[in-house]
py3Dmol code that shows the C-alpha trace and the ligand (Angstrom):
import py3Dmol

protein = """\
ATOM      1  CA  MET A   1     -63.700  -8.607  16.964  1.00  0.00           C
ATOM      2  CA  PRO A   2     -60.188  -7.599  18.075  1.00  0.00           C
ATOM      3  CA  LEU A   3     -59.402  -3.967  17.211  1.00  0.00           C
ATOM      4  CA  ILE A   4     -55.841  -2.682  17.033  1.00  0.00           C
ATOM      5  CA  VAL A   5     -54.457   0.822  16.594  1.00  0.00           C
ATOM      6  CA  THR A   6     -50.945   1.878  15.738  1.00  0.00           C
ATOM      7  CA  GLY A   7     -49.869   5.499  15.469  1.00  0.00           C
ATOM      8  CA  SER A   8     -48.285   8.285  17.477  1.00  0.00           C
ATOM      9  CA  ILE A   9     -48.035   9.037  21.165  1.00  0.00           C
ATOM     10  CA  GLY A  10     -47.468  12.778  21.337  1.00  0.00           C
ATOM     11  CA  ILE A  11     -46.419  15.505  23.689  1.00  0.00           C
ATOM     12  CA  ASP A  12     -48.644  18.311  22.433  1.00  0.00           C
ATOM     13  CA  THR A  13     -48.444  22.060  22.922  1.00  0.00           C
ATOM     14  CA  ILE A  14     -51.685  23.719  21.908  1.00  0.00           C
ATOM     15  CA  HIS A  15     -52.529  27.386  21.458  1.00  0.00           C
ATOM     16  CA  ALA A  16     -56.243  28.047  21.065  1.00  0.00           C
ATOM     17  CA  PRO A  17     -58.506  31.045  21.616  1.00  0.00           C
ATOM     18  CA  THR A  18     -59.635  29.219  24.778  1.00  0.00           C
ATOM     19  CA  GLY A  19     -56.110  29.025  26.239  1.00  0.00           C
ATOM     20  CA  THR A  20     -52.769  27.286  25.999  1.00  0.00           C
ATOM     21  CA  ALA A  21     -51.826  23.751  27.010  1.00  0.00           C
ATOM     22  CA  GLU A  22     -48.098  22.977  27.276  1.00  0.00           C
ATOM     23  CA  ARG A  23     -46.668  19.507  26.777  1.00  0.00           C
ATOM     24  CA  VAL A  24     -49.900  17.615  27.366  1.00  0.00           C
ATOM     25  CA  LEU A  25     -50.680  14.031  26.351  1.00  0.00           C
ATOM     26  CA  GLY A  26     -51.693  13.687  22.715  1.00  0.00           C
ATOM     27  CA  GLY A  27     -50.925  11.608  19.676  1.00  0.00           C
ATOM     28  CA  SER A  28     -53.100   9.927  17.104  1.00  0.00           C
ATOM     29  CA  ALA A  29     -53.014   6.484  18.734  1.00  0.00           C
ATOM     30  CA  ALA A  30     -53.673   7.862  22.223  1.00  0.00           C
ATOM     31  CA  TYR A  31     -56.809   9.746  21.152  1.00  0.00           C
ATOM     32  CA  PHE A  32     -58.007   6.846  19.013  1.00  0.00           C
ATOM     33  CA  ALA A  33     -57.565   4.268  21.773  1.00  0.00           C
ATOM     34  CA  ALA A  34     -59.345   6.363  24.387  1.00  0.00           C
ATOM     35  CA  ALA A  35     -62.265   7.057  22.044  1.00  0.00           C
ATOM     36  CA  ALA A  36     -62.601   3.501  20.726  1.00  0.00           C
ATOM     37  CA  SER A  37     -62.474   2.014  24.216  1.00  0.00           C
ATOM     38  CA  PHE A  38     -66.076   3.111  24.858  1.00  0.00           C
ATOM     39  CA  HIS A  39     -67.220   0.851  22.050  1.00  0.00           C
ATOM     40  CA  ALA A  40     -64.866  -2.162  22.006  1.00  0.00           C
ATOM     41  CA  PRO A  41     -61.652  -3.444  23.607  1.00  0.00           C
ATOM     42  CA  VAL A  42     -58.621  -1.828  21.938  1.00  0.00           C
ATOM     43  CA  ARG A  43     -55.029  -2.967  21.491  1.00  0.00           C
ATOM     44  CA  LEU A  44     -52.489  -0.164  21.306  1.00  0.00           C
ATOM     45  CA  VAL A  45     -49.101  -0.347  19.566  1.00  0.00           C
ATOM     46  CA  ALA A  46     -46.960   2.788  19.782  1.00  0.00           C
ATOM     47  CA  ALA A  47     -43.606   4.055  21.012  1.00  0.00           C
ATOM     48  CA  ALA A  48     -42.633   6.900  23.331  1.00  0.00           C
ATOM     49  CA  GLY A  49     -39.236   8.152  24.463  1.00  0.00           C
ATOM     50  CA  GLY A  50     -37.431   8.459  27.775  1.00  0.00           C
ATOM     51  CA  ASP A  51     -38.798  11.990  28.150  1.00  0.00           C
ATOM     52  CA  TRP A  52     -42.396  10.749  28.208  1.00  0.00           C
ATOM     53  CA  PRO A  53     -43.926  12.009  31.475  1.00  0.00           C
ATOM     54  CA  ASP A  54     -45.127   9.378  33.969  1.00  0.00           C
ATOM     55  CA  ALA A  55     -48.361  11.321  34.257  1.00  0.00           C
ATOM     56  CA  HIS A  56     -49.054  10.681  30.559  1.00  0.00           C
ATOM     57  CA  ARG A  57     -48.406   6.967  30.938  1.00  0.00           C
ATOM     58  CA  GLN A  58     -50.760   6.868  33.912  1.00  0.00           C
ATOM     59  CA  VAL A  59     -53.558   8.359  31.805  1.00  0.00           C
ATOM     60  CA  LEU A  60     -53.268   5.528  29.287  1.00  0.00           C
ATOM     61  CA  GLU A  61     -52.966   2.948  32.073  1.00  0.00           C
ATOM     62  CA  GLY A  62     -56.213   4.296  33.499  1.00  0.00           C
ATOM     63  CA  LEU A  63     -58.179   3.466  30.329  1.00  0.00           C
ATOM     64  CA  SER A  64     -60.068   0.327  31.285  1.00  0.00           C
ATOM     65  CA  ASN A  65     -60.617  -1.206  27.841  1.00  0.00           C
ATOM     66  CA  VAL A  66     -57.142  -0.597  26.343  1.00  0.00           C
ATOM     67  CA  ALA A  67     -54.406  -3.285  26.253  1.00  0.00           C
ATOM     68  CA  LEU A  68     -50.988  -1.621  26.465  1.00  0.00           C
ATOM     69  CA  ASP A  69     -48.764  -4.660  25.747  1.00  0.00           C
ATOM     70  CA  GLY A  70     -47.648  -2.960  22.537  1.00  0.00           C
ATOM     71  CA  LEU A  71     -46.543   0.286  24.220  1.00  0.00           C
ATOM     72  CA  GLU A  72     -42.770   0.617  23.879  1.00  0.00           C
ATOM     73  CA  ILE A  73     -40.766   3.091  25.974  1.00  0.00           C
ATOM     74  CA  ARG A  74     -37.320   3.826  24.499  1.00  0.00           C
ATOM     75  CA  SER A  75     -35.237   5.462  27.187  1.00  0.00           C
ATOM     76  CA  ALA A  76     -32.598   6.830  24.791  1.00  0.00           C
ATOM     77  CA  SER A  77     -35.144   8.387  22.394  1.00  0.00           C
ATOM     78  CA  GLN A  78     -37.377  11.443  22.321  1.00  0.00           C
ATOM     79  CA  THR A  79     -41.164  11.236  22.269  1.00  0.00           C
ATOM     80  CA  PHE A  80     -42.918  12.643  19.197  1.00  0.00           C
ATOM     81  CA  ALA A  81     -43.766  16.271  19.982  1.00  0.00           C
ATOM     82  CA  TRP A  82     -46.200  18.485  18.124  1.00  0.00           C
ATOM     83  CA  GLY A  83     -47.365  22.082  18.450  1.00  0.00           C
ATOM     84  CA  GLY A  84     -50.491  23.555  16.910  1.00  0.00           C
ATOM     85  CA  ARG A  85     -52.320  26.871  16.907  1.00  0.00           C
ATOM     86  CA  TYR A  86     -56.045  27.310  16.254  1.00  0.00           C
ATOM     87  CA  PHE A  87     -57.465  30.391  14.633  1.00  0.00           C
ATOM     88  CA  ASP A  88     -60.472  32.267  15.996  1.00  0.00           C
ATOM     89  CA  ASN A  89     -63.116  30.062  14.385  1.00  0.00           C
ATOM     90  CA  MET A  90     -61.451  26.860  15.699  1.00  0.00           C
ATOM     91  CA  ASN A  91     -61.957  25.265  12.280  1.00  0.00           C
ATOM     92  CA  GLN A  92     -58.487  26.055  11.013  1.00  0.00           C
ATOM     93  CA  ARG A  93     -55.171  25.307  12.589  1.00  0.00           C
ATOM     94  CA  GLU A  94     -51.535  25.630  11.750  1.00  0.00           C
ATOM     95  CA  THR A  95     -48.760  23.305  12.820  1.00  0.00           C
ATOM     96  CA  LEU A  96     -46.133  25.242  14.780  1.00  0.00           C
ATOM     97  CA  PHE A  97     -43.569  22.467  15.087  1.00  0.00           C
ATOM     98  CA  THR A  98     -43.172  18.724  14.612  1.00  0.00           C
ATOM     99  CA  GLU A  99     -40.341  16.874  16.340  1.00  0.00           C
ATOM    100  CA  LEU A 100     -40.517  13.338  15.009  1.00  0.00           C
ATOM    101  CA  GLY A 101     -38.372  11.655  17.694  1.00  0.00           C
ATOM    102  CA  VAL A 102     -39.350   7.970  17.827  1.00  0.00           C
ATOM    103  CA  LEU A 103     -41.510   8.350  14.693  1.00  0.00           C
ATOM    104  CA  ASP A 104     -38.247   8.680  12.773  1.00  0.00           C
ATOM    105  CA  GLU A 105     -36.979   5.343  14.113  1.00  0.00           C
ATOM    106  CA  GLU A 106     -37.924   1.747  13.439  1.00  0.00           C
ATOM    107  CA  GLY A 107     -41.511   1.142  14.501  1.00  0.00           C
ATOM    108  CA  PRO A 108     -42.637  -0.725  17.606  1.00  0.00           C
ATOM    109  CA  ALA A 109     -42.894  -4.522  17.659  1.00  0.00           C
ATOM    110  CA  ILE A 110     -46.315  -6.166  17.513  1.00  0.00           C
ATOM    111  CA  PRO A 111     -46.869  -8.467  20.497  1.00  0.00           C
ATOM    112  CA  ALA A 112     -47.595 -12.053  19.395  1.00  0.00           C
ATOM    113  CA  THR A 113     -50.957 -11.898  21.203  1.00  0.00           C
ATOM    114  CA  PHE A 114     -52.016  -8.961  18.972  1.00  0.00           C
ATOM    115  CA  ARG A 115     -51.332 -10.657  15.629  1.00  0.00           C
ATOM    116  CA  ASP A 116     -54.850 -12.074  15.334  1.00  0.00           C
ATOM    117  CA  SER A 117     -56.331  -8.543  15.167  1.00  0.00           C
ATOM    118  CA  GLU A 118     -59.116  -8.312  12.589  1.00  0.00           C
ATOM    119  CA  PHE A 119     -59.992  -4.620  12.685  1.00  0.00           C
ATOM    120  CA  VAL A 120     -56.883  -2.530  12.085  1.00  0.00           C
ATOM    121  CA  PHE A 121     -56.583   1.242  12.325  1.00  0.00           C
ATOM    122  CA  LEU A 122     -53.385   2.844  11.075  1.00  0.00           C
ATOM    123  CA  ALA A 123     -53.509   6.191  12.833  1.00  0.00           C
ATOM    124  CA  ASN A 124     -51.241   9.017  11.778  1.00  0.00           C
ATOM    125  CA  THR A 125     -47.604   8.089  11.521  1.00  0.00           C
ATOM    126  CA  HIS A 126     -45.096   7.646   8.696  1.00  0.00           C
ATOM    127  CA  PRO A 127     -46.726   5.786   5.734  1.00  0.00           C
ATOM    128  CA  VAL A 128     -43.747   3.413   5.537  1.00  0.00           C
ATOM    129  CA  GLU A 129     -44.424   2.437   9.109  1.00  0.00           C
ATOM    130  CA  GLN A 130     -48.173   2.157   8.449  1.00  0.00           C
ATOM    131  CA  THR A 131     -47.442  -0.175   5.516  1.00  0.00           C
ATOM    132  CA  ARG A 132     -45.050  -2.316   7.551  1.00  0.00           C
ATOM    133  CA  LEU A 133     -47.574  -2.667  10.363  1.00  0.00           C
ATOM    134  CA  LEU A 134     -50.363  -3.569   7.969  1.00  0.00           C
ATOM    135  CA  GLY A 135     -48.373  -6.609   6.873  1.00  0.00           C
ATOM    136  CA  GLU A 136     -48.301  -7.885  10.470  1.00  0.00           C
ATOM    137  CA  PHE A 137     -51.989  -8.785  10.604  1.00  0.00           C
ATOM    138  CA  PRO A 138     -52.709 -11.801   8.379  1.00  0.00           C
ATOM    139  CA  ASN A 139     -56.306 -12.142   9.704  1.00  0.00           C
ATOM    140  CA  ARG A 140     -57.315  -8.567   9.037  1.00  0.00           C
ATOM    141  CA  ARG A 141     -60.871  -8.053   7.828  1.00  0.00           C
ATOM    142  CA  LEU A 142     -60.901  -4.262   7.754  1.00  0.00           C
ATOM    143  CA  ALA A 143     -57.856  -1.998   7.536  1.00  0.00           C
ATOM    144  CA  VAL A 144     -58.361   1.754   7.618  1.00  0.00           C
ATOM    145  CA  ALA A 145     -55.667   4.444   7.508  1.00  0.00           C
ATOM    146  CA  ASP A 146     -55.498   8.098   8.471  1.00  0.00           C
ATOM    147  CA  THR A 147     -52.922  10.541   7.176  1.00  0.00           C
ATOM    148  CA  MET A 148     -52.136  14.246   7.341  1.00  0.00           C
ATOM    149  CA  ASP A 149     -50.446  17.144   5.589  1.00  0.00           C
ATOM    150  CA  LEU A 150     -46.898  16.325   6.712  1.00  0.00           C
ATOM    151  CA  TRP A 151     -46.980  12.799   5.250  1.00  0.00           C
ATOM    152  CA  ILE A 152     -48.760  13.905   2.062  1.00  0.00           C
ATOM    153  CA  ASN A 153     -45.878  16.374   1.600  1.00  0.00           C
ATOM    154  CA  ILE A 154     -42.823  14.364   2.570  1.00  0.00           C
ATOM    155  CA  ALA A 155     -43.859  10.749   1.855  1.00  0.00           C
ATOM    156  CA  HIS A 156     -46.271  11.037  -1.066  1.00  0.00           C
ATOM    157  CA  THR A 157     -45.115   7.965  -2.995  1.00  0.00           C
ATOM    158  CA  GLU A 158     -45.062   5.808   0.135  1.00  0.00           C
ATOM    159  CA  LEU A 159     -48.561   7.026   0.986  1.00  0.00           C
ATOM    160  CA  LEU A 160     -49.846   6.026  -2.454  1.00  0.00           C
ATOM    161  CA  GLY A 161     -48.347   2.563  -1.872  1.00  0.00           C
ATOM    162  CA  LEU A 162     -50.239   2.309   1.412  1.00  0.00           C
ATOM    163  CA  LEU A 163     -53.539   3.397  -0.149  1.00  0.00           C
ATOM    164  CA  GLU A 164     -53.321   0.499  -2.606  1.00  0.00           C
ATOM    165  CA  GLN A 165     -53.467  -1.904   0.339  1.00  0.00           C
ATOM    166  CA  VAL A 166     -56.044  -0.507   2.769  1.00  0.00           C
ATOM    167  CA  ASP A 167     -59.827  -0.867   2.660  1.00  0.00           C
ATOM    168  CA  GLY A 168     -60.581   2.638   3.821  1.00  0.00           C
ATOM    169  CA  VAL A 169     -59.073   6.014   4.492  1.00  0.00           C
ATOM    170  CA  VAL A 170     -60.170   8.782   6.865  1.00  0.00           C
ATOM    171  CA  LEU A 171     -58.939  12.312   6.318  1.00  0.00           C
ATOM    172  CA  ASN A 172     -60.129  15.896   6.508  1.00  0.00           C
ATOM    173  CA  ASP A 173     -61.220  18.020   3.564  1.00  0.00           C
ATOM    174  CA  GLU A 174     -57.961  19.996   3.367  1.00  0.00           C
ATOM    175  CA  GLU A 175     -55.912  16.796   3.354  1.00  0.00           C
ATOM    176  CA  ALA A 176     -58.205  15.254   0.723  1.00  0.00           C
ATOM    177  CA  GLU A 177     -57.691  18.309  -1.477  1.00  0.00           C
ATOM    178  CA  GLN A 178     -53.941  18.200  -0.911  1.00  0.00           C
ATOM    179  CA  LEU A 179     -53.863  14.527  -1.892  1.00  0.00           C
ATOM    180  CA  THR A 180     -56.124  14.736  -4.954  1.00  0.00           C
ATOM    181  CA  GLU A 181     -56.018  18.412  -6.013  1.00  0.00           C
ATOM    182  CA  GLU A 182     -59.843  18.334  -5.959  1.00  0.00           C
ATOM    183  CA  SER A 183     -61.562  20.907  -3.731  1.00  0.00           C
ATOM    184  CA  ASN A 184     -64.975  19.208  -3.870  1.00  0.00           C
ATOM    185  CA  ALA A 185     -65.075  16.556  -1.128  1.00  0.00           C
ATOM    186  CA  VAL A 186     -67.166  14.033  -3.096  1.00  0.00           C
ATOM    187  CA  THR A 187     -64.967  14.327  -6.164  1.00  0.00           C
ATOM    188  CA  ALA A 188     -61.863  14.089  -3.981  1.00  0.00           C
ATOM    189  CA  GLY A 189     -63.342  10.946  -2.392  1.00  0.00           C
ATOM    190  CA  ARG A 190     -63.894   9.395  -5.807  1.00  0.00           C
ATOM    191  CA  ARG A 191     -60.299  10.165  -6.773  1.00  0.00           C
ATOM    192  CA  ILE A 192     -59.110   8.450  -3.599  1.00  0.00           C
ATOM    193  CA  LEU A 193     -61.105   5.312  -4.488  1.00  0.00           C
ATOM    194  CA  GLU A 194     -59.203   5.239  -7.794  1.00  0.00           C
ATOM    195  CA  MET A 195     -56.018   5.001  -5.681  1.00  0.00           C
ATOM    196  CA  GLY A 196     -57.182   1.715  -4.140  1.00  0.00           C
ATOM    197  CA  PRO A 197     -59.450   1.953  -1.074  1.00  0.00           C
ATOM    198  CA  THR A 198     -63.072   0.750  -1.049  1.00  0.00           C
ATOM    199  CA  PHE A 199     -64.145   3.839   0.853  1.00  0.00           C
ATOM    200  CA  ALA A 200     -62.975   7.280   1.894  1.00  0.00           C
ATOM    201  CA  ILE A 201     -64.391   9.284   4.782  1.00  0.00           C
ATOM    202  CA  ILE A 202     -63.821  13.002   4.413  1.00  0.00           C
ATOM    203  CA  LYS A 203     -64.309  15.072   7.551  1.00  0.00           C
ATOM    204  CA  LYS A 204     -65.371  18.674   7.246  1.00  0.00           C
ATOM    205  CA  GLY A 205     -65.015  19.873  10.841  1.00  0.00           C
ATOM    206  CA  GLU A 206     -68.185  21.494  12.131  1.00  0.00           C
ATOM    207  CA  HIS A 207     -69.834  20.741   8.774  1.00  0.00           C
ATOM    208  CA  GLY A 208     -69.862  16.986   9.316  1.00  0.00           C
ATOM    209  CA  CYS A 209     -68.500  14.270   7.096  1.00  0.00           C
ATOM    210  CA  ILE A 210     -69.004  12.474   3.796  1.00  0.00           C
ATOM    211  CA  LEU A 211     -68.591   8.770   3.102  1.00  0.00           C
ATOM    212  CA  VAL A 212     -67.658   7.942  -0.471  1.00  0.00           C
ATOM    213  CA  HIS A 213     -67.922   4.163  -0.860  1.00  0.00           C
ATOM    214  CA  ARG A 214     -67.899   1.882  -3.890  1.00  0.00           C
ATOM    215  CA  ASP A 215     -71.452   0.882  -2.826  1.00  0.00           C
ATOM    216  CA  GLY A 216     -72.855   4.349  -2.173  1.00  0.00           C
ATOM    217  CA  LEU A 217     -72.569   7.850  -0.835  1.00  0.00           C
ATOM    218  CA  ALA A 218     -73.547   9.037   2.660  1.00  0.00           C
ATOM    219  CA  THR A 219     -73.429  12.314   4.522  1.00  0.00           C
ATOM    220  CA  LEU A 220     -73.812  13.246   8.173  1.00  0.00           C
ATOM    221  CA  PRO A 221     -73.817  16.598   9.973  1.00  0.00           C
ATOM    222  CA  ALA A 222     -71.553  17.225  12.948  1.00  0.00           C
ATOM    223  CA  PHE A 223     -73.043  17.286  16.434  1.00  0.00           C
ATOM    224  CA  PRO A 224     -74.231  20.887  16.836  1.00  0.00           C
ATOM    225  CA  ALA A 225     -71.903  22.019  19.637  1.00  0.00           C
ATOM    226  CA  GLU A 226     -72.226  25.465  21.225  1.00  0.00           C
ATOM    227  CA  SER A 227     -69.165  27.687  21.315  1.00  0.00           C
ATOM    228  CA  HIS A 228     -68.493  27.082  25.036  1.00  0.00           C
ATOM    229  CA  GLN A 229     -68.318  23.324  24.289  1.00  0.00           C
ATOM    230  CA  VAL A 230     -65.417  23.691  21.854  1.00  0.00           C
ATOM    231  CA  VAL A 231     -62.250  24.042  23.945  1.00  0.00           C
ATOM    232  CA  ASP A 232     -59.616  22.238  21.844  1.00  0.00           C
ATOM    233  CA  PRO A 233     -60.336  20.453  18.541  1.00  0.00           C
ATOM    234  CA  THR A 234     -57.049  18.506  18.720  1.00  0.00           C
ATOM    235  CA  GLY A 235     -57.701  14.810  18.392  1.00  0.00           C
ATOM    236  CA  ALA A 236     -61.196  15.263  16.949  1.00  0.00           C
ATOM    237  CA  GLY A 237     -60.189  13.316  13.850  1.00  0.00           C
ATOM    238  CA  ASP A 238     -58.605  10.480  15.811  1.00  0.00           C
ATOM    239  CA  SER A 239     -61.539  10.336  18.228  1.00  0.00           C
ATOM    240  CA  PHE A 240     -63.964  10.260  15.317  1.00  0.00           C
ATOM    241  CA  ALA A 241     -62.026   7.348  13.863  1.00  0.00           C
ATOM    242  CA  GLY A 242     -61.948   5.658  17.279  1.00  0.00           C
ATOM    243  CA  GLY A 243     -65.707   5.883  17.748  1.00  0.00           C
ATOM    244  CA  MET A 244     -66.321   4.696  14.200  1.00  0.00           C
ATOM    245  CA  MET A 245     -63.874   1.768  14.213  1.00  0.00           C
ATOM    246  CA  GLY A 246     -64.861   0.830  17.769  1.00  0.00           C
ATOM    247  CA  HIS A 247     -68.478   0.535  16.673  1.00  0.00           C
ATOM    248  CA  LEU A 248     -67.540  -1.542  13.606  1.00  0.00           C
ATOM    249  CA  ALA A 249     -65.343  -3.860  15.683  1.00  0.00           C
ATOM    250  CA  ALA A 250     -68.149  -4.275  18.226  1.00  0.00           C
ATOM    251  CA  THR A 251     -70.677  -5.247  15.540  1.00  0.00           C
ATOM    252  CA  GLY A 252     -68.185  -7.205  13.427  1.00  0.00           C
ATOM    253  CA  VAL A 253     -69.669  -5.921  10.175  1.00  0.00           C
ATOM    254  CA  SER A 254     -68.109  -3.454   7.747  1.00  0.00           C
ATOM    255  CA  ASP A 255     -70.395  -3.053   4.735  1.00  0.00           C
ATOM    256  CA  PHE A 256     -71.600   0.318   3.452  1.00  0.00           C
ATOM    257  CA  GLU A 257     -74.638   0.511   5.776  1.00  0.00           C
ATOM    258  CA  SER A 258     -72.563  -0.420   8.843  1.00  0.00           C
ATOM    259  CA  ILE A 259     -69.965   2.217   8.050  1.00  0.00           C
ATOM    260  CA  GLN A 260     -72.738   4.770   7.549  1.00  0.00           C
ATOM    261  CA  SER A 261     -74.125   3.961  11.035  1.00  0.00           C
ATOM    262  CA  ALA A 262     -70.627   4.011  12.487  1.00  0.00           C
ATOM    263  CA  LEU A 263     -70.119   7.598  11.258  1.00  0.00           C
ATOM    264  CA  ALA A 264     -72.631   8.777  13.857  1.00  0.00           C
ATOM    265  CA  TRP A 265     -70.806   6.997  16.703  1.00  0.00           C
ATOM    266  CA  GLY A 266     -67.561   8.584  15.534  1.00  0.00           C
ATOM    267  CA  THR A 267     -69.192  12.001  15.388  1.00  0.00           C
ATOM    268  CA  ILE A 268     -70.630  11.748  18.897  1.00  0.00           C
ATOM    269  CA  THR A 269     -67.427  10.394  20.444  1.00  0.00           C
ATOM    270  CA  ALA A 270     -65.398  13.200  18.834  1.00  0.00           C
ATOM    271  CA  SER A 271     -67.863  15.813  20.065  1.00  0.00           C
ATOM    272  CA  PHE A 272     -66.778  15.003  23.630  1.00  0.00           C
ATOM    273  CA  ALA A 273     -63.036  14.960  22.863  1.00  0.00           C
ATOM    274  CA  ILE A 274     -63.082  18.627  21.855  1.00  0.00           C
ATOM    275  CA  GLU A 275     -64.639  19.747  25.148  1.00  0.00           C
ATOM    276  CA  SER A 276     -61.238  19.853  26.870  1.00  0.00           C
ATOM    277  CA  PHE A 277     -57.527  19.993  26.192  1.00  0.00           C
ATOM    278  CA  SER A 278     -55.707  16.707  25.732  1.00  0.00           C
ATOM    279  CA  LEU A 279     -57.613  13.516  26.638  1.00  0.00           C
ATOM    280  CA  ASP A 280     -59.157  15.091  29.750  1.00  0.00           C
ATOM    281  CA  ARG A 281     -62.791  14.855  28.673  1.00  0.00           C
ATOM    282  CA  LEU A 282     -62.383  11.355  27.226  1.00  0.00           C
ATOM    283  CA  THR A 283     -60.933  10.092  30.510  1.00  0.00           C
ATOM    284  CA  ARG A 284     -63.998  11.396  32.385  1.00  0.00           C
ATOM    285  CA  LEU A 285     -66.527  10.232  29.805  1.00  0.00           C
ATOM    286  CA  THR A 286     -69.067   7.450  30.347  1.00  0.00           C
ATOM    287  CA  ARG A 287     -70.804   5.222  27.843  1.00  0.00           C
ATOM    288  CA  GLN A 288     -74.104   6.521  29.193  1.00  0.00           C
ATOM    289  CA  GLU A 289     -73.179  10.090  28.199  1.00  0.00           C
ATOM    290  CA  ILE A 290     -72.343   8.866  24.697  1.00  0.00           C
ATOM    291  CA  ASP A 291     -75.685   7.058  24.414  1.00  0.00           C
ATOM    292  CA  GLU A 292     -77.638  10.077  25.667  1.00  0.00           C
ATOM    293  CA  ARG A 293     -75.953  12.420  23.211  1.00  0.00           C
ATOM    294  CA  MET A 294     -76.556   9.928  20.421  1.00  0.00           C
ATOM    295  CA  THR A 295     -80.269   9.991  21.243  1.00  0.00           C
ATOM    296  CA  SER A 296     -80.425  13.778  20.954  1.00  0.00           C
ATOM    297  CA  PHE A 297     -78.288  13.684  17.784  1.00  0.00           C
ATOM    298  CA  ARG A 298     -80.735  11.260  16.155  1.00  0.00           C
ATOM    299  CA  VAL A 299     -83.554  13.694  16.865  1.00  0.00           C
ATOM    300  CA  ALA A 300     -81.554  16.729  15.663  1.00  0.00           C
ATOM    301  CA  ALA A 301     -80.348  15.065  12.439  1.00  0.00           C
ATOM    302  CA  ARG A 302     -83.646  13.448  11.399  1.00  0.00           C
ATOM    303  CA  VAL A 303     -84.400  13.758   7.698  1.00  0.00           C
ATOM    304  CA  GLY A 304     -87.789  13.581   5.990  1.00  0.00           C
TER     305      GLY A 304
END
"""
ligand_1 = """\
23
AMP
P -56.114 15.365 14.898
O -56.471 16.640 15.595
O -57.144 14.298 15.075
O -55.735 15.569 13.474
O -54.798 14.772 15.591
C -53.994 15.516 16.456
C -52.963 14.609 17.086
O -52.113 14.060 16.082
C -52.076 15.373 18.045
O -52.307 14.897 19.357
C -50.637 15.146 17.577
O -49.785 14.703 18.601
C -50.767 14.091 16.492
N -49.991 14.431 15.285
C -49.792 15.649 14.731
N -49.042 15.561 13.610
C -48.766 14.246 13.440
C -48.026 13.494 12.477
N -47.431 14.106 11.436
N -47.951 12.155 12.623
C -48.547 11.535 13.661
N -49.267 12.178 14.602
C -49.383 13.508 14.508
"""
view = py3Dmol.view(width=600, height=400)
view.addModel(protein, "pdb")
view.setStyle({"model": 0}, {"cartoon": {"style": "trace"}})
view.addModel(ligand_1, "xyz")
view.setStyle({"model": 1}, {"stick": {}})
view.zoomTo()
view.show()
C-alpha cells in the first residue's frame, strides 16, 4: 500500500556526550523516509531552502526505496535548522535553537502521482500544515501524526484540530504529559483518545513504548542497547515511526494486533538510527541486519 510522509528536512547541530555534529542532515521526514524504506516504498513530501547542502540531497537520492518527486528546493528560502543537546544519560535533551525557515512558509505541493497514498504519516511540522496535507489524500486508510514540544506550545489549538482528524498519534512521554497534563503514560494515552484518535503510541526512550488503542493496551520494551551503541538519539522517534508505518503499509492491515506487531519493527529500526550521528547508520543498514536483530529481540523480550 502506498506510504507517504510529510514533515521537515533539517540541518541539525547536535551536542552529545559522544561528540558534536555540525549542520548534518536531519529532519523528521528525512529520518522517517530512510527508516520506512527498509519495509515499504516511501513517498517523501518536504521542502528545503537554497542553503541546503548538495551532500544532504545526495544522501536522500541514495535511498533506494524513496520517491523524491515531492521534494521542493526553494532557492530564496532557508532550510529548517535545529540544534539539540543531550544530557549525560542520553535520555533527556534540550533544544538549543529552532530556525523555522521553510517551515514558516506555505507547505510543499503534493505531486499528482502521490494523491492515491493510503498510509499517511504526518511527521513533525506545523499542525496547520499537517492538517492541510491530510486533506490532500482522499484514499487514506490510516493517517498518523507526530508532534513535539514546540508545536504543543505555540500551536495548541491547531494541534487539537489535527488530532480530531487523524487515526493515530505517536509522541514521547514528555510530550504526552505536556499535551494532557497527565504524567502516567497510559492515562495520558487515554486522554489523547478523548481528543479524537483511535490510538496513541507513547514512547519512553530506553524504557520502550505503550500503545493505547480503543481495542486494547500493549507494551513493548526497547531493544537493550549497550552504551557504546548509543551515539546520537536524534531521529529515534521518527525512525521508530518509519519502521512501524513501513511495516503496516507493507502488510496493508492496521488493526490493534497489526499495530502491536509493528511496534517491534519500529523499535528495531530506531535502535540502528541511534548508532550514529545523522542518517549515517540508516544509510549503511541492510534489511538482513534488521531481521537478525528482530530475531534476537524476540528472544530477549519473550514473556511467559
Ligand atoms: P526526534 O529525535 O525523532 O524527535 O526528531 C529529531 C528531528 O526532528 C531532527 O532531525 C530535527 O531536525 C527535527 N525537528 C526538531 N524540531 C522540530 C520541529 N519543531 N518541527 C519539525 N521537525 C523538527
